[in-house]
C-alpha positions in Angstrom: 0.1 0.6 -0.1 1.2 3.7 -0.8 4.9 2.1 -1.9 7.4 4.7 -2.1 5.4 7.3 -1.1 7.4 7.2 2.2 10.2 8.4 -0.2 8.7 11.7 -1.5 9.0 15.0 0.4 5.8 16.0 1.0 4.7 19.5 1.0 1.6 20.9 2.3 -0.8 23.2 0.0 -3.3 24.5 2.8 -3.1 28.0 3.0 -1.6 28.7 6.9 -4.7 29.0 9.4 -7.2 26.6 7.6 -7.3 23.5 8.6 -7.9 20.6 5.4 -10.0 17.6 6.7 -10.2 14.3 4.7 -13.8 12.5 6.2 -15.0 9.3 5.8 -18.5 8.8 4.9 -20.6 6.5 7.1 -23.8 7.5 6.5 -26.0 10.4 5.0 -25.3 11.7 8.6 -22.3 12.0 8.1 -22.0 15.5 6.3 -24.1 17.1 7.8 -22.9 16.9 11.4 -19.1 17.5 9.8 -20.5 20.7 8.4 -22.2 21.7 12.2 -19.0 21.5 13.5 -17.2 23.1 12.0 -19.2 26.2 12.3 -19.2 25.8 15.6 -15.2 24.7 15.7 -14.8 28.4 13.8 -17.4 30.4 15.9 -15.4 29.1 18.7 -12.0 30.2 17.0 -12.0 33.0 15.2 -8.9 32.9 12.2 -9.2 29.0 11.9 -11.3 27.7 8.9 -12.3 24.2 8.4 -12.7 22.4 4.9 -13.7 19.4 4.6 -14.1 16.7 2.0 -16.3 13.8 2.8 -14.8 11.0 0.3 -17.1 7.2 0.2 -15.5 4.3 2.0 -15.3 2.8 -1.0 -13.5 5.1 -2.6 -11.1 6.3 0.5 -7.8 4.4 0.3 -7.2 5.3 -3.2 -8.3 8.9 -2.5 -5.7 9.3 0.4 -3.0 7.5 -1.8 -3.5 10.0 -4.7 -3.5 12.7 -3.0 -0.5 11.7 -0.9 0.7 11.0 -4.1 0.4 14.8 -5.5 1.4 16.2 -2.7 -2.3 17.5 -2.1 -3.3 15.8 0.9 -5.3 17.3 3.5 -3.8 18.1 7.2 -5.9 15.5 8.6 -7.7 12.6 8.0 -9.9 9.4 9.2 -8.5 6.3 8.0 -9.4 2.3 8.7 -6.7 1.8 11.7 -5.3 -1.3 10.1 -4.3 1.3 7.3 -1.8 3.0 10.0 0.8 0.7 9.9 1.5 1.8 6.7 1.5 5.0 7.1 3.9 5.3 9.8 6.3 3.0 8.4 6.4 5.4 5.3 6.7 8.0 7.3 3.5 9.9 6.7 1.4 9.9 9.9 2.2 12.6 12.7 2.9 11.3 16.3 0.4 13.0 18.3 2.0 12.9 21.7 3.1 15.9 22.2 0.0 17.7 21.2 -1.6 15.7 23.9 -2.4 16.3 27.2 -3.2 13.9 30.2 -6.5 15.5 29.9 -7.1 14.4 26.3 -5.4 11.3 26.3 -7.4 10.7 29.5 -10.7 10.8 27.5 -10.0 7.6 26.1 -11.3 4.0 26.2 -7.9 2.2 26.5 -9.1 -0.9 24.2 -10.1 1.8 21.6 -7.2 3.7 21.5 -4.6 1.1 22.0 -4.7 0.1 18.2 -3.2 3.4 17.2 0.1 3.2 19.5 2.8 1.9 17.7 6.4 2.0 19.5 5.2 3.9 22.1 3.6 6.7 19.8 0.1 7.5 19.6 -0.3 8.4 15.9 -4.3 8.4 15.4 -7.2 8.9 18.0 -10.1 6.7 17.4 -13.0 8.1 16.0 -14.9 4.9 15.6 -15.8 1.9 17.4 -17.4 -1.3 16.7 -17.7 -5.0 17.9 -19.8 -7.5 16.0 -22.8 -9.4 17.2 -25.1 -11.9 15.8 -28.9 -10.1 15.0 -31.9 -12.4 14.5 -35.5 -12.0 13.8 -37.8 -12.6 16.2 -40.8 -13.6 14.4 -38.8 -16.5 11.7 -38.0 -17.7 15.1 -41.3 -18.2 16.2 -42.8 -20.0 13.1 -39.7 -22.0 13.1 -40.2 -23.0 16.6 -37.5 -21.2 18.0 -36.9 -19.5 21.3 -34.1 -18.4 22.6 -30.7 -17.8 19.9 -28.4 -20.2 19.6 -25.7 -20.4 21.6 -23.3 -22.4 19.0 -22.3 -22.8 15.8 -24.0 -26.1 16.1 -26.7 -25.2 16.9 -26.9 -22.1 14.4 -26.8 -24.7 11.6 -29.8 -26.5 13.0 -31.8 -23.5 13.1 -30.4 -22.2 9.9 -32.1 -25.0 8.2 -35.5 -25.0 9.8 -36.2 -21.4 9.4 -34.9 -21.5 5.6 -37.2 -24.9 5.6 -40.3 -22.2 5.7 -39.9 -20.9 1.9 -41.2 -18.0 0.3 -38.1 -16.4 0.1 -36.7 -16.8 3.5 -33.1 -18.1 4.9 -32.0 -18.7 8.0 -28.5 -17.5 7.5 -27.1 -14.4 6.0 -23.6 -14.9 4.5 -22.0 -12.4 3.5 -19.8 -13.1 0.2 -18.4 -9.9 -1.1 -16.5 -6.5 -0.7 -15.4 -5.4 3.0 -15.2 -7.5 5.7 -15.9 -10.9 3.4 -12.8 -12.4 5.2 -14.2 -11.1 8.8 -17.2 -13.0 8.5 -14.9 -16.4 8.2 -13.6 -15.1 10.9 -16.6 -15.3 13.6 -16.1 -19.0 12.1 -12.4 -19.7 12.9 -11.7 -17.8 15.6 -14.9 -20.1 17.6 -13.1 -23.2 16.4 -9.9 -22.3 18.3 -7.9 -20.4 15.0 -5.8 -17.4 14.5 -6.1 -15.2 11.5 -2.0 -14.8 12.6 0.3 -17.0 14.6 3.9 -16.5 15.5 4.4 -14.7 12.3 2.2 -17.2 10.1 -1.1 -17.0 8.7 -3.6 -19.3 10.2 -5.6 -20.0 7.1 -4.2 -23.4 6.9 -5.0 -24.7 10.1 -7.8 -27.2 11.7 -10.2 -24.3 12.5 -10.0 -22.0 9.4 -11.1 -25.8 7.6 -13.5 -26.3 9.9 -15.1 -23.1 10.0 -15.2 -23.2 6.3 -16.7 -26.6 6.0 -19.2 -25.3 7.4 -20.3 -22.1 5.9 -20.0 -24.3 2.8 -22.1 -27.0 4.4 -24.9 -24.1 5.2 -24.5 -23.1 1.6 -24.9 -26.4 0.3 -27.8 -27.0 2.7 -29.8 -24.3 1.2 -29.5 -22.7 4.6 -28.3 -19.6 3.2 -29.3 -17.1 0.9 -28.2 -18.1 -2.5 -26.0 -16.6 -4.5 -23.4 -15.2 -1.6 -20.8 -14.1 -3.6 -23.6 -11.7 -4.7 -24.1 -10.2 -2.0 -22.2 -7.6 0.4 -22.3 -6.4 4.0 -25.0 -3.8 3.2 -26.8 -5.9 1.2 -27.2 -8.5 3.7 -28.6 -6.2 5.8 -31.3 -4.7 3.3 -32.1 -8.3 2.8 -32.3 -8.8 7.3 -34.5 -5.2 7.6 -36.9 -6.9 4.7 -37.3 -9.8 7.6 -36.0 -12.3 4.9 -33.0 -13.6 7.1 -32.9 -15.3 10.5 -29.5 -14.5 11.3 -27.0 -12.1 10.4 -23.4 -10.5 11.9 -22.9 -7.4 12.0 -22.4 -4.1 13.9 -24.0 -1.7 16.1 -24.9 0.4 13.5 -27.8 -1.7 11.9 -30.1 -1.5 14.8 -30.1 2.4 13.9 -31.0 1.3 10.3 -33.9 -0.8 11.6 -35.2 1.9 13.9 -35.3 4.3 10.9 -36.5 2.1 8.0 -37.9 -1.0 9.2 -39.4 -0.3 12.4 -42.1 -2.5 12.8 -39.5 -5.4 13.1 -38.9 -7.7 15.5 -35.5 -8.7 16.4 -33.0 -9.4 18.9 -29.6 -9.1 19.5 -27.2 -11.8 20.9 -23.4 -13.0 21.1 -21.3 -14.5 18.2 -22.0 -18.0 18.8 -19.3 -20.8 20.4 -17.2 -23.1 19.1 -17.3 -26.8 20.4 -14.5 -25.9 22.2 -16.7 -23.1 23.9 -14.2 -20.3 22.0 -16.1 -17.4 20.8 -14.8 -14.1 19.3 -15.5 -10.9 17.9 -14.3 -8.8 15.6 -13.0 -5.2 17.4 -12.7 -2.4 14.9 -11.7 1.1 15.0 -11.3 4.1 12.5 -8.9 6.8 13.0 -8.5 10.3 12.7 -4.5 11.0 12.0 -2.5 13.9 11.5 -0.1 13.9 8.5 3.5 14.8 8.8 3.6 17.2 6.0 0.9 19.6 7.6 1.3 23.3 7.6 -0.7 23.9 10.3 -0.2 21.3 13.0 -1.1 23.6 15.9 -4.6 24.2 14.3 -5.4 20.5 13.4 -4.9 19.4 16.5 -7.4 21.9 18.0 -9.8 21.0 16.3 -9.1 17.4 17.3 -9.5 18.2 20.8 -12.8 19.9 19.8 -14.2 17.1 17.7 -13.1 14.7 20.7 -15.4 16.6 23.1 -18.5 15.2 24.8 -20.5 16.9 23.3 -19.9 16.4 19.2 -18.6 12.6 20.7 -22.6 11.6 21.6 -23.7 13.6 18.9 -21.8 11.9 16.1 -21.5 8.2 18.0 -25.4 8.2 17.9 -25.9 9.6 14.8 -23.6 6.5 13.3 -24.6 3.8 15.6 -21.0 3.1 17.0 -20.2 2.5 20.2 -18.6 5.2 22.6 -14.9 5.7 22.3 -14.4 7.8 25.3 -15.0 7.6 29.0 -17.7 10.8 29.0 -19.8 9.4 25.9 -20.2 5.7 27.8 -21.8 7.9 30.7 -24.6 9.2 28.5 -27.8 8.1 29.2 -28.2 7.0 25.9 -25.4 4.1 26.0 -25.7 3.5 29.5 -30.3 2.3 29.0 -29.5 1.2 25.2 -30.0 -3.1 25.4 -28.5 -3.7 22.1 -25.4 -1.9 22.9 -24.7 -3.6 25.6 -24.6 -7.1 24.1 -21.7 -5.7 21.9 -20.0 -4.1 24.7 -20.2 -7.4 26.7 -18.2 -9.0 23.8 -15.1 -6.1 23.9 -12.8 -8.5 26.4 -13.2 -10.9 23.6 -12.4 -9.1 20.8 -10.1 -9.4 18.0 -8.6 -6.3 16.0 -7.0 -6.6 12.7 -3.4 -7.6 12.8 -1.6 -4.3 12.5 1.1 -5.9 10.6 2.3 -4.3 6.9 0.6 -5.9 3.9 -2.7 -6.2 6.3 -5.2 -5.7 3.2 -3.6 -7.8 0.8 -3.6 -10.7 3.1 -7.4 -9.9 3.9 -7.7 -9.9 -0.3 -6.1 -12.8 -0.5 -8.1 -14.6 1.7 -11.4 -13.2 0.5 -10.7 -14.5 -3.4 -9.9 -18.1 -1.7 -13.1 -18.1 0.4 -15.3 -16.7 -2.8 -13.8 -19.7 -5.0 -15.2 -22.0 -2.3 -18.2 -20.9 -1.7 -18.9 -20.8 -5.3 -17.7 -24.6 -5.3 -14.9 -23.8 -7.5 -11.7 -25.0 -4.9 -11.7 -27.5 -2.4 -11.6 -26.3 0.8 -8.3 -27.4 2.2 -6.1 -27.3 -0.4 -7.5 -23.9 -1.2 -7.1 -22.5 1.9 -3.5 -24.1 2.5 -2.7 -21.9 -1.2 -4.1 -18.7 0.8 -2.2 -19.8 3.5 1.1 -19.7 1.5 0.3 -16.1 -0.3 -0.2 -14.6 2.9 3.0 -16.0 4.4 4.9 -14.8 1.3 3.2 -10.9 2.7 4.0 -11.8 6.1 8.0 -12.4 5.0 8.6 -9.6 2.9 
């Protein structure tokens, strides 16, 4: 990622007193939120202007790559924290420790700040955080004679078949098969079977746990317990099926609850932990996105002043509620909305066992390799064990670079 950019002498193009911010678009509420934050900040800080550009997530990494190559990057940007190691290694991200007071650093929940700390230096602040849990359709459960959500993957397989047997375009388990987090959807099973993405510097894709998880997912597909054509469904597509009442169970983030409230208010659903594997293992995916400051910014003091403003309680609570994320600061977590939200309590209860994407160079390449292997398996174009071993070999080659 961004190969060779670290060697380029970068120069900022922003005018003094103007802070440029590249913003990832989470929803239709993202742009209006930042418009208001910019107005409020400028009113409180005469002489500093905020210019922001909202970029769709699917285009963000390419946008940043292009801007950095052209010496046209902003002062600040939201990034996927999993990209940070490459930005740090290439000298693109500015350490923030010299700007942060103990009070500012102390605002954050450590679980979500830690992924942005490398070699003892803080390179980003967590702008968004989430974990993953299982959503289930209570009406479909009742029609299939089911009550409580499955506690194990064996129960999930049984439940999924019973719900799919209802017919009428209803399917037991919504399985993602393309685009961002296709690999993550597989890790839920792999972690529960006792596996690791990377262990002792080697890929875990050829482990027994990975093979067992892939076998489970393929079996669900072959038994008609998932929606047909899973490789045509991105995360948002599966979520849409769930909102339409056509899926019995799926794994996703807290923000689906907001979407259900706004788009499908009559849908009766529950939120439960990711099922456990045969050995009792259980794992959810913890995700953070971070705001970084670029080393070539000519307005670092002003940029950090905006960050300080952005991470104060009033701004944070509004953003987190709008987007359906988990609190990243202690003050947010104490807000009534989060304290009393039953759905969010399930997600926060899973945080002690949350796994994050490995902080390693070349991670995106490994994730893409994993996704490609899974798609071949799901489509029946490759046998499970040799396909995963081939993917593990490719991942190991990246890990050795």
